[in-house]
C-alpha positions as CSV (number, residue, x, y, z in Angstrom):
1,M,72.0,153.1,77.9
2,S,74.0,156.1,79.0
3,F,77.7,156.5,78.7
4,L,78.1,156.5,82.5
5,A,76.1,153.2,82.9
6,T,78.3,151.6,80.3
7,M,81.5,152.9,82.0
8,N,80.3,151.6,85.5
9,R,79.5,148.2,84.0
10,E,83.0,147.9,82.4
11,R,84.6,148.9,85.7
12,L,82.5,146.2,87.5
13,V,83.5,143.5,85.0
14,R,87.2,144.6,85.3
15,A,87.0,144.6,89.1
16,G,85.5,141.1,89.0
17,L,88.2,139.8,86.7
18,L,90.9,141.3,88.8
19,G,89.4,139.7,91.9
20,I,89.4,136.3,90.2
21,M,92.9,136.7,89.0
22,L,94.0,137.6,92.6
23,V,92.4,134.5,94.0
24,V,94.1,132.3,91.4
25,V,97.5,133.9,92.0
26,A,97.1,133.6,95.8
27,T,96.1,129.9,95.4
28,L,99.2,129.2,93.2
29,L,101.4,131.1,95.6
30,L,100.2,129.0,98.6
31,Y,100.6,125.8,96.6
32,V,104.2,126.6,95.7
33,L,105.1,127.8,99.2
34,Q,103.9,124.6,100.8
35,G,106.7,122.7,99.0
36,P,106.9,119.5,96.9
37,S,106.2,117.2,99.8
38,R,102.5,118.2,99.8
39,R,102.3,117.2,96.1
40,I,103.4,113.6,96.5
41,P,100.4,111.3,96.3
42,A,99.7,109.5,99.6
43,V,99.8,106.2,97.8
44,S,103.5,106.5,97.0
45,V,104.5,107.1,100.5
46,S,105.1,104.1,102.7
47,V,102.7,104.0,105.6
48,L,104.6,102.3,108.4
49,P,103.9,102.2,112.0
50,Q,105.8,105.0,113.8
51,N,106.8,103.0,116.9
52,A,109.1,100.4,115.2
53,D,112.2,99.6,117.3
54,A,114.3,99.5,114.1
55,G,114.0,100.3,110.5
56,L,116.4,98.3,108.3
57,R,117.3,98.2,104.6
58,E,118.5,94.8,103.2
59,F,117.1,92.7,106.1
60,S,118.0,89.0,106.1
61,F,116.8,86.1,108.2
62,V,118.2,82.6,107.9
63,E,116.8,79.4,109.5
64,S,119.2,76.5,109.6
65,K,119.0,72.9,111.0
66,E,122.0,70.7,111.7
67,G,124.4,73.2,110.0
68,Q,122.4,73.3,106.8
69,V,120.4,76.3,105.6
70,D,116.7,75.4,105.7
71,W,115.4,78.7,104.3
72,K,116.5,82.3,104.0
73,L,114.4,85.4,103.7
74,H,115.7,88.7,102.3
75,A,113.7,92.0,102.3
76,K,114.7,95.3,100.8
77,E,113.1,97.1,103.9
78,A,112.0,96.0,107.3
79,Q,110.4,97.6,110.3
80,V,111.2,95.5,113.4
81,F,108.9,95.5,116.5
82,D,110.7,93.7,119.3
83,A,107.8,93.7,121.8
84,D,105.6,91.9,119.2
85,S,108.4,89.7,117.9
86,K,107.5,90.8,114.4
87,A,109.0,92.5,111.3
88,I,107.0,94.1,108.6
89,L,108.7,93.6,105.2
90,K,108.8,95.2,101.8
91,G,110.4,93.6,98.6
92,V,110.7,90.0,100.0
93,L,112.6,87.0,98.5
94,V,112.4,83.6,100.2
95,T,114.5,80.6,99.2
96,L,113.8,77.2,100.8
97,S,115.2,73.7,100.6
98,D,113.2,70.5,101.0
99,A,114.4,67.3,102.6
100,R,116.0,66.2,99.3
101,G,117.8,69.5,98.9
102,L,115.6,70.7,96.1
103,Q,115.2,74.5,96.2
104,M,112.1,76.7,95.8
105,T,111.8,80.5,95.7
106,V,109.0,83.0,96.1
107,E,109.0,86.8,95.8
108,G,106.5,89.1,97.4
109,D,105.8,92.8,97.6
110,D,104.9,92.7,101.3
111,G,105.3,90.4,104.2
112,T,105.6,89.8,107.9
113,I,107.7,87.5,109.9
114,N,107.4,86.4,113.5
115,T,111.0,86.5,114.7
116,V,110.3,83.9,117.5
117,S,108.2,81.2,115.7
118,K,109.8,82.1,112.3
119,D,106.4,81.9,110.7
120,F,106.0,84.3,107.8
121,A,103.4,85.5,105.3
122,L,103.8,87.1,101.9
123,S,101.6,88.9,99.4
124,K,101.6,90.7,96.1
125,R,99.9,94.1,95.7
126,S,98.6,92.9,92.3
127,G,98.7,89.6,90.5
128,D,99.9,86.4,92.1
129,L,102.9,85.2,94.0
130,A,104.8,82.4,92.2
131,L,106.3,79.7,94.5
132,V,108.7,78.1,92.0
133,F,110.0,74.6,92.8
134,E,113.3,73.5,91.2
135,D,111.7,70.3,89.9
136,G,109.2,72.1,87.7
137,Y,106.1,72.8,89.9
138,T,104.9,76.4,90.5
139,I,102.2,77.5,92.9
140,Y,100.4,80.8,92.0
141,T,98.3,82.6,94.7
142,P,98.0,86.2,95.9
143,R,98.9,85.4,99.5
144,L,100.9,82.7,101.1
145,A,101.8,81.8,104.7
146,W,104.6,79.6,106.1
147,V,104.3,77.7,109.4
148,N,107.9,76.9,110.3
149,K,107.3,74.2,112.9
150,E,105.2,72.2,110.5
151,R,107.2,73.2,107.4
152,R,103.9,74.0,105.7
153,F,102.8,76.6,103.2
154,W,99.1,77.4,103.2
155,T,96.6,79.9,101.8
156,D,92.8,80.4,101.8
157,E,93.0,82.2,98.5
158,A,92.5,80.9,95.0
159,V,95.4,78.7,93.9
160,R,96.8,77.5,90.6
161,I,99.5,74.8,90.5
162,T,101.3,74.0,87.3
163,G,103.8,71.2,86.9
164,P,105.7,69.0,84.5
165,N,103.8,67.0,81.9
166,R,101.5,70.1,81.3
167,I,99.4,69.5,84.4
168,E,97.4,72.3,86.0
169,V,95.5,72.1,89.3
170,T,93.2,74.9,90.4
171,G,91.1,75.4,93.5
172,Q,90.4,77.4,96.6
173,G,92.8,77.2,99.6
174,M,95.9,75.0,99.8
175,D,98.2,73.2,102.1
176,T,101.7,72.2,101.0
177,L,103.9,70.1,103.3
178,L,107.5,70.2,102.4
179,T,108.6,67.2,104.5
180,T,106.3,64.9,102.5
181,R,106.0,67.1,99.3
182,E,102.2,66.8,99.6
183,M,100.0,69.5,98.1
184,R,96.3,69.5,99.1
185,I,93.6,71.8,97.6
186,R,91.0,72.5,100.2
187,R,87.9,72.9,97.9
188,D,86.7,73.3,94.3
189,A,89.7,71.3,93.0
190,R,90.0,70.9,89.3
191,V,92.8,69.1,87.4
192,E,93.6,69.6,83.7
193,V,96.3,68.1,81.5
194,H,97.1,70.4,78.5
């Protein structure tokens, strides 16, 4: 190989490396100029409908009968849609009382409430909700709905109920009537005493 051929080859390699470096620098420059908002993963940004009538922080909803608080719902965030009589909730805590005054609580990551019928639904993004009764029973399920007129919790999901005296009931789907304190597993019911 001649001296000129070696020189041209080196120039070609250098030109190629310089081109690659310019592309990398241009890409980094564009990335930096687009700002930090482009680098936030989409999963961490709340995706809420844009046509909400109101967006609220520290949203509370209280249902009372005959001067007594029946249940109260508190959410860290809410998007209210007046036309649909609905609110979409984030970070939800519900406290209820039964006919005897015993309290129960449940916390969920997400929820909705119908502001007219006062029915609501709660869910966890991972794991189960825990509906904790003051007398020792706890219902575990990923999603739970409340029918206000019937004072009934229900789900179609897998359910696990634990209670005093080391009892555990599992199954698929459930109805819980607060007026009578009845819990019914819809199918595949299994009872264990530990």
